[in-house]
N, C-alpha and C positions, 0 to 999 in steps of 0.2 A: 446368670447363665453365660457370662462372657467367656468362660473357659471352654465352652462346647465346640468352638471353632477348631480346637486342636485335637478333638477326640476323633478316634477312627470310626468309620461306618460299621454297622453290624453285618453288612453283606456287601458283595462286590457292587460297585457302581461303574458307570461309564466314565473312564478317566479323561482328562483333557487331551491326552494323546489319541484316545478312541474318538473323541469329539472331532478333533482335527482330521482323523481318518474318515469320519463321516462326510466332511466337506470334500475330501479328495476321492471318495469311493466312486469308481467309474460307473457303477450301477445307478447310484443316486443321480449323477449328472446326466447319464443317458436317459433315465426315466424322465427327469425334469425337462431336458431339452427336447426329447421325443414328443412328450405330451404338449409342450408349448408350440413346437413346430406344427403338429397336427391340428391344434386348436386354431392357430393363426391361418392355416390352410383352409379350415372350415369357414372361418370369418371371410376370407377372401373369396371362397367359392360361392358363399351365400350373397356376397355383395359385388359380384361381377357386373360390370356395366352391361346393360342390355343393348345389343347392337342391331337386332333384327326389327327395328322400327322404321317405318317409311318416313323419309324426310319431307319437310314442307318448306318451300322457298318463296311462297307468295305473300300477299298481304292478308291479314286477318280481317274478316268481314266487319266485326264490331265487338265491343265489350260491354257487358253489364258493368256499370261504373259506380261503385260505392267507396268513396275515399276515406273511410274511417280507419284511423290508426289505433295503436295500442292504447287502451284506456278510454276510447271514445265509442259512443253508441247512441242511437236515437232513444234507447230505453233510459239511459242516464241523462239525456239532454245535453251531452257534451258532443259538439260537432267539430269536424275538421276545420283548421284555420285556413285562411286564404292562401298562405304559403304552402301548406300541405296539399291543398287542392291543385294549385298551379304545378307543383312538382309532380304529382300523379298524372296530370294531363300531359305534361311533357314526356313522361315515360310511355304512356300508351300510344301517344301520337307517333312514336317510332314504328309502330306495328299496325296501325289502323287509321281510318278517317271517320269512324262512326263510334259513338258511345250512346249508351242508354242509361238514364238516371231513374230514380224511384221516388224522389220527393224534392220539394223546394224548401223544406224546413231549414232553419239556421242559415248558414252561408252557402248551403247547397243550391239555393236559388241563383247564385252568382256563377254557377258552372258554365252556362252558355257564354257569358261575357268573358270569362277566363279562358274558355276553349277557343275563342275566335283567333287569337294569334297563332294557334297551332293548327288552324284549318280543319278543325274537327266538326262534323255534323252531329247535332244533339237530338236524340229522341227524348223529350222532356217528360219526366214522370210526376204524377200527383198521387200521393199516398192516401188511400181511402179505406176507412174501416167502419166500425159501428157507431162512431161518435159524430152526430150530425153537425154540430158547431165547428168542430175541428175540420170536418170535410169541407164545409162551406168556405172556411178561411183558406184551406189548401187550394181549392179550385179557383178562387179569386186570384191567388198569388200565381198559380201556374199560368193563367190567362195573361196576367200582366207580364210575366217573364217571357212567355212565348212571343208576345207581340213586340217586346222590346229588343229581341235578339234575332237577327236574320239567320244565324246558324242553327236555330231550332227548326228542324225539318218535319217533326211530328210530335204529337202529344199523346201520352199514355195515361188514361184515367183509371187508376187503380191497378193493383197487381194481385192476382189470384183472390179477388174479393169474393167471388162466387164459391170458389173452392173452400175458403175459410168460413163461408156462410155469414159474412159480415153484413151483406145486403142481399136483397132479392134481385132477380134479373130486371124487373121493371124499375126498381130504385136505381140500380146502376145505369140503366139505359137513360134515365132522366139526367143523371150527372154527366153522362157522355154528351147528351144533347145540349146541356148547358154550355159545355166547353166548345162544342162544334159551332154554336152560334156566335162565339166571341173570338175565335182565332181563325187564321187563314191557312192553316196547315192541316193535313190529315189527322184524324183522331181515332184512337183504338183503345182497347184494354187487353190485358194479358192474362191468359188462363192455360192450364194444361190441356192437352189435346182432347181428353175425354169430356171436359166441361163443355167445349164447343160442340161436340157431337151430341151431348145430352141436352144442351140448351141452344138449339139452332136459332131461336128467336133473338139471341144476343148478337148474332152476326149481322142482323138487320140494322143495329144501332151504330155500327162502327164503319169507318172508311176502309179499313183493312183489318185482317185477322192477325193477332199476335199469339202464337202458340208456344208453349213450353214443352220441350222434349227432354226429359231427364230419366233415362231408362234405369239408372242406378236405383232410384227410389222405388222402381217397380220390380227390383230383383232380377233384372236381366243381366246375364254374364257379359263381361266386356267384349268378348270375341263376337257376340251377336248384337251388341248394343247399337252400333252405327246403323246397321241395316234395319234394326227394329225401329229406331228413331225415324228413319226415312219412310218406312212403311206407315207409321202413324202420321207423318207429314202428308203423305199422299192420300191417306184416308180423309184428312181434313180438306185438302184441295179438291178431292172428288166430291165431297159433301157440299162444298160451297163453290161451284164453278163460277168463274168470272170474278171472284173475289181474291184480291192479292193476299197471300199468306206470308208472314214474316216469322222467322224463328226468334222468339224473344229471349229464350234461354236454352242453351244446350251445353252440356259439359259432363265432367266426371270428377269426383273428389279424389284428393291425394291421400286422404286418411279417413277412417270411419269404420263402423262395424259392418260386418257382412249382412246384406239384406237378400235373403234367398240365395241365389247363385252369384249375386253381384258382390265383388270385393273391391275395396278402395285401396289404392296405392299410388305412389308417384309415377311408377312405370306405367300402370294401367291408365292413368290420367293422360300421360303423354301419348300412349298408343291410340287411345280413343280420339283425342283431339287432332292428332296428326292425320289419322285416317279420315276423320270428318272434314278437315280443312281441304284435303286433296279432292274429296268427292264434291264438296260445296263449290270449289273453284271450277270444276268441270261442269257442274250443273247450274252455276250462276245463282246460287241460293243466297237470300238475304238472311243474315243471322247475327245474333249477339252471343258471344261466349259467356257462359256462366262460370266464372266472372273474372274480372281483372285481378283483384287482390283478395287474399284470404280475409274473411270477416268472422273472427271467432265469437263475436258478441251474439251471433245467431244460434250458437250451440245451446243456449239456455232454453230455447223453445222448439228447436228443430232437431236436436241431437248433435253428437260430435261431428259427424260428417259435414254438417252445414257450415262449419268454419273453414273448410279446406277445399273450396271449389276454385280458388284463384289460380291463375297462371303464375302469379307472383306471391311470395309469402307475405306475412304481415309486415316484415321489415323490408319489403320491396326487393327481395332477391328472387331472381328467376328460378323456378323449381327445376326447369329443364329447358334445353334449347330446342329450336324447331328442326334442327338437323343434328346428326351425330348421336353417340351413345347417350343413354340415360341411366343414372345411378339412383337406386332406391334410397340408400342412406349415405349421404355425402360425408358424414362425420365418422364413418365406421372405422377408418384407419387408426385414428387417435384412440378410440375406445378399444379396438382390437389390440393395439400395441400396449396400451396401459394395462388391460386386464390380463393379457398373456404374460407380461413382465411380472406383474404382481403375483400371478399364480406360480410362475417359475421360482420367485424368491420365497414364497410361502412353502413350496414343496421342498426346496433346499433347506430352509430353516428348520422345518420339522423333521425331515428325514435324517438330517445330520445327527440328531439325538439318538437315532436308532439305526446305526450302520449295519446291524445284524439282520434287518428285514430283507427277506429274499427278493430278488429282482421283480417277480410278478407282482408282489405286494407294492413295491415302490412304483411300478408303472401304473397299477390300479389307482393308487393314491394320487399320483400326479395327474392322471386323467380326470379323476373326480374333482380335484381342486380346480383344474382348468375349466371343466364344465360348469361348476358352480360359479366361478368368477365370470365366465362369459355370460351366464344367465343374468347375473346382477348388472354387468356392464350393458347388456342389451336393454334391460329395463331402464337404466339411467339414461342411456342414449335416446330411448323412446320418449322419456320424460322431457329431455332437452329439446326435442323437436315437436312437443305438444304445447298448444296454447292453453294456459291454465290461469284461471282467476286466483285471487289470493286464497279463497276458501278451497277451491279445487286443488291448488298447490299444497295446501296444508294436508288435505286428505291423501293426496298422492305421496307426499313426503312421509306421512305416517305409515302408509302401506309399504313404501320402499324401505323404511327403517325396519319394518317387520320382516320384509323379504331378506334384508341383509342379515338380520338375526337368524332367520331360518337357514340361510346359506352358511353362516358361521357354525350353526349346529351341525349341518351336514358335513362340513370340513372336520369338525371335532369327531363326529361319529365315524367318518371315513378313516381317520387316523387310528381310532380304537379298533376298527375292523381289521385293518391291515396289520396293526401291531399284534393283535390276537391271532390272526390266521397265519401270518407269515413271519412273525418274529422267531428268532432262533435262540436267543439268549435271555435267561431270567436274570435281571440285574440285582434284584433283592429277593432272594428266596430263602425262606426259613423252614427247615425240616425239624419238627418237634421230636426230640428223643428224650425219653425219661432219664432223669439224673440217676447216676449209678447209686446203688445202696451205700449208705454211709456218707454220702455227700452232704456237707453242711449247707442248708438252704435257709433263707431268711423267713421270718415269721410273716404269715399272711393273715389279714383281717378281712373276712368275707362279709359283705353287707347285703342284706336282703330287705328291701323296702316293700311293705305290703299295704293294701288298702281294700277292704271288703273282699278279700280273696277267699275262695272256698277252702275251708280248713284242711280237708283231705288232700287237696292238691298241694298245699304248702307243706304238709307233712311228708309227702313223697319227695319234694325238693330237699327238705331237711335230712331225710334218711339217706339220700344220695350224697349229701355233703358229709354226713357222719361216716360214710364209707370211703372217703377220699384216702388215697394212699400217700399221705403226707403227715408228717409228725407235728409240725409246728404251725397251727392255724387256730383261728377263732371264728365264730359265726355270730354276727349281730343281726337280729331280726327286729325291724322297726315298723310298728304298725302306726299309721297316721290316718286321721280322719275317718276311722271306722266307728260308727255310732253304736252298733249293736255289740255288746260284750260277748254274746253267744258266738260271734264270728271269730273274735281274736283269742278268747280264753282257751279253746282247744289247742291252738298253736302255742300259746304260752306254756300250757301243760306239757306239750310234746317237747318243747325246748328243755324244760326242766328234766324230763326223762332222759334226754340225750346227753346230759352232763354239763360240766362247767364250761366247756368250750362254747356252748350255745347260750347266748344271752338274749332275752326278749325285752322289748320296750314298747309300751303303748303310749302314744303321745296325745291321744284325743284330737281335738281340732288344732291343727298345727299349720303355720304358714309355710309357703314355699313349695307345697306339693311334694313330689318325689325328691326334688333337689333339697328341700328343707329337711326331709327325713334323712337323706344321706349326709347332710352336713351335721345333723345331730349324731349320727353314727360315727362320723369322723372325729367328733369331739370325745366320744366314748371309746374310741379305738385304743387298744393296748399300747402303752408307750413304746414297747420294744418291737411293734409291728413295722416292717419296712415296706410291705406291699399291701395295697388295698384292692380287693376284688369285688366286683358288683355283678349280680345276676338277677334275672327276673324270678318271680315267685313260682313259676310253673316249670322251671328248668331242672331236668335230671342230668347231672354231670357225670362224666366218666371218672373213674377212680384216679386215673393218672393225669388229670387236667393240670393240677398245680405242679406235679413233678416234671411234666413236659414243658410248661410255659415259664415257670419262675426262673429257671436258669438263664433265660434271655436277659434278665436284669443284671447279670454279671458285667455286662457292658454298661458303663455309666451314661452312655448316650441314650439308652432306652428309657422313654418316659411311660409308655404303656404297651401292653400286648392286647391283641384282639384275635378271637377266633369266630367262626361264622355263627350267625343265628341259624338254628336248625330246629326241626319239628318232628315230633313222634306220632302225630295223629293224622298223617296224610292218607290213610287208607279207609277213612270213614265215609267219604262222600266224594262225588265229582267236584264239588265246590272246594273241598279241602285239598284235593289233588291239584286243582288249578292254582290255588293260592301257594301251595308248597313249591311248585316249580316256578311261579312268578317270583317268590322270595329267593329261590336258589339262583336265579340268573344274576342277581346283584352280587351274591357272595362268591359265585364261581367265575364271574366275568368282571364285574365292576370293581370289586375290592381287590382282585388279583392285579388288574391293570393299575389301579391307584397305588398299590403297594410298590410298583416299580419306581415310583417317584416319591415314596414316603408320604403318601397323602390319603391314607385310609380314613374312613369314617369310623369314629368311636361310637358304638351303638348301645351302650348301657347294659348289656348283658354279655356274659362270658368275656369280660374285660378285666385286666389287672393293671394297676396304676402304681407307679412309684410314689409312696406316701409323701416323701420330702417334696416332690414336685407338686403334688396336690395341695399340700399345705402352703407352699410358696405362692401358689396361684390363688389362694384364698378360698379353696374348696369349690363346691358346685355352684353354678350360677342359678339363683332362685328366680331371676327375672325371665328365664328362658325355659319353655316346656320341653325343649330337647337339650337338656343340660349336658347329656353325654357327648353329643356332637360338638357342642360349644367348648367343652373342656378339651377335647382332642385338638381342636383348632388352636386353643390357647397354648397347649403344650408344644404344638408345632411352631408357633410363633416364638416360643422361648428356645427353639433349637433342638428339641428332643426328637429322637427317632421312635418310630412305632414298629413293632414286630407283628406281622400278620401270619397266622397259620391257616392254611386251607382246610386242615382237618377240623371236623366238628367235635368238640369236647362236651357239648351239652345239647339237649333237645327239649324244646318247650311245646306249648299248645297254641295252635292257631286260633284266630277269632272264629266264633261259631256261626256268624251270619254276615251278610254283605254290609249291613249297617256298621257293625263293629270293624270290619275290614277297612271300610273307607274312613271311619273316624280315626283309626290308627294312622292312615296315610295323610289325612287332613292335619293331624298333629305334627307329623314329620315335616310336611311342606311348610306349614305355618312357622314352625320353629326354625327351619332353614332360612326363611326370609328375615326373621328377627335377627338371626346370626349374621346374615349378609349386611343388614343395616348397621349392626354394631361394629362389624369388622371390615367394612367396605374398603377402607384404606389399605388394609393388608392384601386385599384382592386386586385393587385397581390402581392405587397410587404408585407412581414410579419412585417416590421418595421414601416409601415404607418398604423395607427389604426384610421384614421379619419372616416372610415366607419365600421359599425358592420359586423359581419360575414354574417348575413342574408342579409344585403344590398349588400355586395359583391356578394353573391350567386345569387341574382336576377339580378343584372346588368350584371354579366358575363354570366349566363345561359340565360338571356333574349335576349342578342345580339349574343350569339353563333349560334343560328339557321341561322342568316344572314351570319355568317362566314361559316356555313355549306353550304349555297347556293353558296358562293364563291368557296369553295372546290368542290362543285358539278360541277361548270363551268369548273374548272381545270381538274377534272376527266373526264368530257365529252370530252374535247380536247384530253386528254390522250387516252380515249376509242376510239375515231375516228382514232387517229394515230395508235393505236395498232390493231384496226380492219383492217386497210389498210395492216399492216404487216401480219395479219392472212390470208388475202385474197391473197396477192402477194407473200409472202414467209412463208408458213405455217410451215416449218421446224425450221427456226430460231425464229419465233414468235409463242409461245405456249400460250394457254389459261392460265390466272392466276389461281392459286389454288382456290378451292371452298371457302376457308375461306376468301379470298379477295372479292369474288363476293357476297356471301350470305348477309353480313351485310348491303350493300347498298340497296338490295331489302327488307331486314328485317326492316331497318329504315323507308323506305317509307311506308311499310305496317303498321308498328306500328304507324306512324304519322297519317295515315288515321283513324285507330281505335281510337287513342287518340282524334282526332278532333271530331269524331262523339260522343264519350262517354262524353267528356267535354261539347259539345254543348247541348247534351241531358240533362245534369245535370244543366247547368247554363244559357243557352241562349234560350229564349222563341220563338223558331221557329221549323218548321217541318223538316222532313227528306230531302225534296227537297231543302229547303233553306240551310240546313247544307251542302248538296252536292255542291250547288252553291257557298257557302262561301269557301269551300275547293278548288274548281276549281279557283275561283278568286284569292285566296292566292297563289295557285300553279303557276298561270300565271305570277306572279311577281318575280319568282325565278331568272330568267336570269337577270332582271334589278337589283335586289338586289345584285346578285353576282358581276356584273360589278361595282356597286357603292362601294361595300366593297373593292374590289381590288384598286379602285381609291382612296378611303378614307384612305387606309392604306399607300399609297405611294405618295400621292400628298397633297398639302397644300391650294389649291384654287379651288373653283368651283363656277361659277356664280349662284346666287340665282335664282331658277326656280319657278316662281309663278305658282300656280295651277289654270288653267282657270276655271271659274265658269259660269254656265248659258249660255253656248255657244251651237251652233247648233251641233248636232251629225254628224259625218262624213259619207260620202257615203261608200258603201261596198268596193269599190276599195281603197278608202283612208284608210279604216280599215285594209286591207291587207298590204298596203304600210307601215302603222305604225309598223307592226310586220315583216317587210321583213327580218330582221336579224334573228329573231326566226324562221321564215319560212324556211330560208336557212339551219339553223342548224337542224331543224326537218327533212328536206329532206335528209340531209347528214347522220343523225343518222339512219333513216329508210333504206337508201341505204346500210349503213354499216351492219345493222341487216340482211337484205336479202342477201347481199354478203357473209357474214360469214356463215349464215345458209345454203344456197345452196352450197357454196364452200366446206363446211365440211359435207354436206348431212344430217344435223341435226342428226348426228350419235351418238354423245357422250353426256353424261350429261354436260360436260364442254361447248360444243358448244351451247347447248340449254340454259344453264344458262347464258352464255355470251350474247346471244340474248335477254334473259329476262332482263339482266342488261341494255343493250342498249335501250330496250323498256321502262324500268323504267326511264332512263335518258331522254328519249324523251318526257315524259308526261308533264313536265313543258312547253315545247315549243308547244306541242299540245294544252295545256290549254291557252297559250298566243294567239295563232291563233284563237281558238274558242271564247275566251272572246272578242277579238278585233272585230270579225265578229258580235257577239251578240251586242256589243256596237254600231256598225254601223247600226243596224236594226232600222227602224223608230219606234218611240214610241209615245204614247199619251202624251199630255202635263201634266206634274206633277202638282199635287194640291199644290198651294202656300198658305201659311198662310200670309195674309196681315194684318199689324198692322196699325190701323187708327192713324193718327197724333193727338196728343192732341190739345186742344184749344191753339191758338197762345199766346205766352207769350210776354212780352215786348221786343222790339228790343234790341239785344245785339250788342256789338262791334264785327265785323266780320273781323279779319285780313285776308288779301288775299295774303300775302307773308310771307316768313319766317322772313323778317326784321321787318314788322309791328307787327307780332305775338310776336316776342321777346320783343317788347316794351310794350306789354300789362301787 
């Protein structure tokens, strides 16, 4: 096919001159620049420095001091080095003269000695839990360290031991007494305010009370949090008059989930602490800020917020200054510039191919691209500022990749949307016109592969073929894998009555399924036939089909022609009506758009193929159950053109029940994945140029929604597992960040809007039918997802024939058909209710997660509804019967493959 590069196209294309005009078109540039400018402005507005925060110019009272760096934690037994501790002490000494520690394990027992050169006072902590031997060793060491270092001003025996229920009050009091007898400094223990109020006997055992005031954990909004903390402090002081009260922990996290009305952010952390510092300075409060440095190792048992209480980040960078403006996302400018520039270039690159799109469409596309790019950039920026373990990073990276794919799908769908709604020029339009009488047209060999098909249905198809207004054609009927002779013998007899143009072959058990039967027909095709046509056994064709479509082959570029799959039984039931318009969307919208770049899907019925090209390609692929689409792709790779007619020349019969409907789509999706695996280089390799960029675009973006269904299935399983964690262990399992949850809901909403807009523009049906088509398509999501996963990782699948003209199932059978979807629907709704009630619907994250679960459940709800609708009794559909022509002379009627081969 090397000569094809010199052949002319069958219809107008966008010329290089028009492409250059696309670059220069002022509407394109204005749309791209306008959307980019507006997006950057939104970035800047959302990331304005906050200036209305009170400054603080004094010294900080004290810090909770845990000097663990990245990769270090008491859980792993990896403790900071002496050099790291010394560096951290030097840093905090610039802002305070007091620190509080939590344990003397590892080299942390050397903190007092290391702090002496920096003139820091140390409140030395001993970690106490439910392990007696470890507690005994810890208490002995804390006594030793306290007595050896003059800068130890107090000892803290345990931290929130009663809150965690590690010890009883008497047990903890005994440990406190043990230390008091052996050191010469005041001794206390630290607990939240309510523990002191509930256990006043604990106060008797300590020299002073150390109270934790952390209103974030109580769901108090930041604007009320400082006053709330002071109120609780005064409650404790009032309850224990004469007892000194020290604030052992007070602070606010810079990141974390919403708890009630409490939100975590860098700005809110700065506001809370600046407000508190000013009040504490005036009231001469003793306190320790929670805490000096972020400690992400705590997130495994306290949740995400536990890692973000530090005034310095894990890499020891100040999150904000004590005076001046505070910025929430310090890296926003780089991400904003990068995403805006990328969106600008993508807009120009894609719109230059369609300079005819009207300016509102260009502006809409540019805005959508910028919005999607900004969403992905925001997600990646958030990931960059989040502390992640290797396992968490792997999960986040997987989710981010999924979001990137979703956003790519949105860009592709957006381009299809504006191209359809706002395009003014049809680049490749074919208007079928019957050839004039007397025109010499090539011989056509029509192949009809059947397997266990109802004989009366096949007879109607043959009658319609006999009535074709075309002089030079033959019909080959190939029956394969039909076991009962009573099924194929009436068809054989009917072919004999129709004359010598009709030849019947029965192959018995034959390999290769439909492709094998078609390859047999190809070998039996008349030598003088130049065109091969294929149609399904239920199709009744218009008499002028060949006379209208065969003339397209006068152009040697043309490898095959295709006209829509259409149906004649859409008035029998609501289910059939829904299916009819679901099918129609692809042929009125998808195939028309694909035709603009010579990338239509060959779909095995109502198709005509140049026989020389079919022979050169080795016939039909018997390894692929979607041999039709695979052949079309091979012809494109050889440089052939396809001719697509929007006019329907034949109408078949739709599946009778939901099970048949989804089996058909399962086969299509499975076959598409097998094709993608075989031809992946043609789609993705920059070194394989057998397909044009436009063809690659349509094949990749055309099948990506099916991959999206597969990801949706995986995300549903992840969502159910995560929901179980949110219900059973809400501390370890936190809600994903909003940027992970919003795109899935946004994609679903966008797809619904897109479907309705495209149907309104291209498909001649009402709003009710558009809704029915959307529900029917949604009902197939689970089936498609399973087919994609199997198609990506397996190599064989039995050919699943789609039953035609069979009785609809009963209601119970309809539910049984979707038992898998019904179970997943029930599990998803149970997870939704469990998470909602378990978290009291209290935070935006919990409500949004429930919205995500509800969105994920909709395909399963649609499956159940469509299956029930399919099971409802329906009136008999109107059938178009084709009267058999007058009997022609008796022809030879081979009744076996052996005799047929001898004809």
